[in-house]
N, C-alpha and C positions, 0 to 999 in steps of 0.2 A: 470158875464159871464154865459150864459145859460148852464146848465148841470154841473156846478162846484159842486163838492161833498162838503158836510158840513164837516168841520174839527173838529174832536173830541177835547174836552178840554184837553185831555191827551197829545195832540201834543204840546200845548203851556204850558211850565212849569213855567211861571212867576206868578203863583198864589201860592206863597210860603211864609214862615214866614220871618220876618224882620231880624232875626239873620242869618248871612251868614259866611260860612267857605271860606277862601281865599287861593288859591294855585297859586303861581307865579313861572313859570319855564322858564328859557332861554329867558329873556326879551330883548335881544339885537336884532339889525338888522333893527329897524325902524328909518328912518332918517327924516321923515317929516309927518305931519298929513294927514288923508284921504282927498280925493277931494270931493268938494260939488256937482259937476256935471260932467258927463262923458265928456271926451275930444272929443270923437266921438259918436254922438247921434244915438239912435235906428232909423232905417229907418221908414218912415211913412207908415201907412196902415189904411184904413177906418174902419176896423172891428176887427183888432187883439187886444186881451186883454192880455197883458203881465202879469199883476198881476194874472189873472185867470189861466194862464199857470203855474205860480209859485205855486199857491194854489193847482192845480191838482197834480203837482210833489210831493209836501209835503204830500198830502192826499194819494197818491199812496204808499209812504213809510210808513206812519203811520197806514194805515188800520183802523180797528175799535178799536184798543187797544193802539196805540201809541208805543213808544220805550220801550218795556218790559225789554230789557237788561239794558238800561240806568236807568230805575226806580229801577231795582234790585241791581245795583252796585254803583250808584253815589248819595250821599246825595242831597236832593232837594235844600239845601241852599248853596252848594259849588260854589265858583267862581274860574275861571281859566283864563289863557291866552293861546291861541293856535296860532301857527305860520304857515304861508304858506311857503312851501318849493318846489322849482323847482327841479325836478329830471332829467331834460334834458334841452338842449338849445332850445330856440324858442322865439316866440312872445306871450306875455301874452294878453289874452282877457277874458272878463267876469267880470272884477273888479266891474264895476257899477252894473251889475246884481247880483253879490255876495252880495253887500251891501243891495240890495232890498230884497233878500232872508233872510238874517240875521235879518233884521228889520221886515220882515213879521212874522218870528218865535218869535222874542222877541225885541221890540223896545228899550229895555234898553241896548242891546249889543253895545259895542263900537268897531268900525272897523277902523283900520289905515293901510295905505299903504305907501311904499317907492317908488312905481312905479305907472304908469297909463296905461290904455289900450293902446296897441300898442308898448309898450316898450319891449326891448330885455331882456330875462332872461337867465341865464346860470345854468348849473347843480350845485346844492348845494347852490343856492342863496335863502336867506330868504327875502321875498318881501312884507310881510304884516302880520298883527296879528288881532285877534278878542279876546276881553276880556269881561267877564261877567259870567252869570250862565252856569255852565258846561252842564247841561241838554240841554239848548237851543243850545249851540254850537255843541254838539254831534248830536242832532236831525237835525240841518241844514247842517252838514258837507258833507254828501254824495250828497245831491241835489246840493249844491254849487259846489262841485268838479266835478260832472257829467257835469254840464253846462260849467264850466270854462275849463275843459280838452278838451271838444269837440270844444268850441269856439277858444281856443288857438291853437289847431291842425289846424283848418281851417285858422286862421290868419297866422300861421307859413308857411303853404304851399302857401297861397296867396302872402305873402311877397316875398318868393323865386321866385315864378313865375312872379310876377309883376316886380321885378328887372330884370329878364331875358328877359321879353317881351318888355321892353322899346325900341323904343318910342311908341309902341302900348300899349293900356290899357287893363288890364286883367279883365274879367267879370266872374261871376258865372252864373248858369242857374237855372231853377226851379227844378232841381234834388236835392231837399233838404229833410231832415227828416220831415215827416208829423207832423204838428202842431209846428214845430220848425223853420219854414222858416225865420221869421224875425230875430231870433237869429243867424241862419246860415249866413244870408245876413249881419247882423251887424258885424259878425266876419270877413267877406270879406272886409268890409270898414276899420275895425281896422287893417287888414293886408296890406292895401294900394291898394286894388282893387276898382272897381266901380260896383255898382249894375246894373244888367240887369233888365228887367221888374219884378215887384213884383208878379204879377199873371196874370190871364186872362183878367183883367179889365182895366189895365193902359197903355196898348200898343197893337197895332195891330201887330201880328206876323204871317205872312202867311207862313205856313210850308207845307211839302210835301203832307200830307193828305188833307189839304185845297185845294191845287192845283189840286190834283187828283179828288176830289169831285166837284170842280168848272169847270172842263173840260179844264184845262190849266192855265199856269201862268198869262197870260194877262187877261183872264176872272176873275181870282181871284183878281188881282190888281184893275181892273175896278169896280168890285163889291164892293170892299172896298171903293174906291173913291166915289161911288154913296151912299153907306151906311152912310159914315161920313158926306156927304153933306146933306142928308135927315135928319139926327139926329143933325145937327149943332154941330158936335164934332170936336175938334182939338186935335190930339195926334200923337205920333210918329208911323210910319208904317215901318215895316221891312218885306222883302220877302226873302225866302230861295231859292237860286239857286244851282243847282248841276252840271251844265255843262256850258261851255263857250257859247253855243248856247242860253241857258236860260238867261245868263247875257246880251247877245246882244239883245234878245227879249225885256227884261226889259228896256234897254237903248233906244231902238227904240220907244217903247211905251211912255216913259217919254219925248222924244224929240218932240212928236206929240200931247200929251195930257197934260192937267194940272193934276197933281197927288199929293197925300198926302205922297207919298213914301219918306222916309228919310234915310233908311239904306238897304244895300244889304248884306245878309249873303252868304258867299262863303263856302258851306258845302262840307266836305270831298275832298277838292282840295289839301290837303296835303297827298301825297302818300308814304306809308311806303316802304322802300327798304330792300332787304334781309340782308344787312350788319348792320341793325339797324338804319341807317340814314333815312332821309325823302327827297323826291323830292318836292320842293315848286314852281317849274316852272309854273305849271298851276295856282296856286294862284297868283303869280307875274303877269302873263298875264292878269288875271281877274282884278286885281287892276289897271293895266295900262289902260285897256279898260274903266274902270269907270272914271279914271282920275280926281278924286276929286269931281265928280258931286253928289255923295252920300257918306255917311259914309259906311265903309266896316267892315265886321266882319268875321273872320276866325273861323271855327268850325270843329271839328273832328280831331282825331289823335294828340290832344294837350297833351303833357306830359312835365314833368320837363326837359326832355332831348331834346324835339323838340321845345319848346316855344320860345327860343332865335332866332332860324333860321326863325320861322314863323314871329316873330316880326320885322325882317329886310326886309320883303317884301313890306312894305308900308301900311299894313292894319291899320285901325283905332283901331279896337278892336279884342281881341282874347277871345273867351268864352270857359270855361272848366267846365264840370260837375263834374270832379274829385275833384275840390275844396271842394265840399260838400258831394258828394255821396260815396267817398272812403277815407274819412279823417281818419288819424291816430291821436288819442287823444294825447295831450301833457301830460306827466306824472307830476302831481302836487299832493302834499299831504298837510294835515293840522294836525299838531302835537302839543299836549300839552307838552310832554317831548321831547323837541327838541334835547337835548344832546344825548339821546339814539337814536333818529331818525337819527342823523348825524353819530353816530357810526355804526349803521346798514347800512346806506347808503354808507359809505366808504367801508364797508366789501363787499357789493354787487355791488360796482362801480356805484351807483345811486345817489351819493351826493358828 
C-alpha cells in the first residue's frame, strides 16, 4: 500500500531464543476451535488495502521504539494465554479481523473462538482466546480491541435497527470514519444490515447539490441518462427528492423517457413532533405515489425510536448515518489473568 510506514523490528518480538517460559491462566471457556474463514466476508472495493490499514494501525502504536513497557516488564521468551471478555451485551464483530492482526504481529500465535462474527454476546462471557508469546499478544491487544469494539458497536446498533425496520431493509451511509469505511460497512453486514454504495464510483446518487448545480431535478436525471449512455455504463441510479412535487416530476419524466433510474430517495419526509413521535404521512403518500415503480429509500430523522414506524410505511430501504458516525463502542477486554478480571468486573458491574 503506498505510504505504509515501515514497521520497526522491535514491533515483532518473534526473534527470540528457543527457551520459553509458559504461563497459563484461566484456560476455560473455549468450546470449539477458531474458524478458517469469516462467516460474513469483507465488502469488495477496487483499491482498499486492508492489510495496509492493519500495518498502519500497528505502526501508529509502535512508533520508532516499539512497546517499551512490554520490553521492560515481560521476558522475551514468556508464553501466555489471554482471554476475550465481553463487558456488555451486544453483537460481536471483528473476529476475522482480529485473527488477521494477531497473525500480522506474530504468525505463531494461536487464536481460538467459541463464537463467530454476528453472534450475540452477554456481559461476562468469555468468547475467545489467544495463546503464544506474551510480547506479541500485548503488542496486538489494543489494535485488536480498538477495531473489534468499534465494529461490534456498529453491528449491535445495526442489529437493533434492522429488527425494528422490518420489512424495510436498513442501510448505512458514507458517513464513516476516514480510512475505515470497509470495516464500518463490514460491521453493518455482520449486524444484519445491507450496504449502500461503497463510494463515489459504484452508484450514481443524485443529491441536492447535484440538482441545484444542474438547474433542477429533471435536468440532473436527464444528464445522468445521457452520460451513462455515452460511457456505456450500467449501474444503479438514485435521485434524492425532498417534496411530493419532486416525486411527481420524477415519475412523470420516467413515464415519458427511458431512464436508468432505479431508486428514489425520500429525504426528510419524516417529520418530528413536539411529543417526540414522528409524522410519517408524507412519506407514506410518496411511497403510494411511486407504487412499486422504483425502489424507495427513507432518509432523515431515523433513530432507534423512529425506525419501526418508518419501516411500516412500505419503503424498501431506510438509511441511517448514525449506524457509523455516532457509534458507541461495545466494551470488550483481553485478559491474561481472567480470574482477577472477573473479580474486578463483578465489583464494577461490568462482568
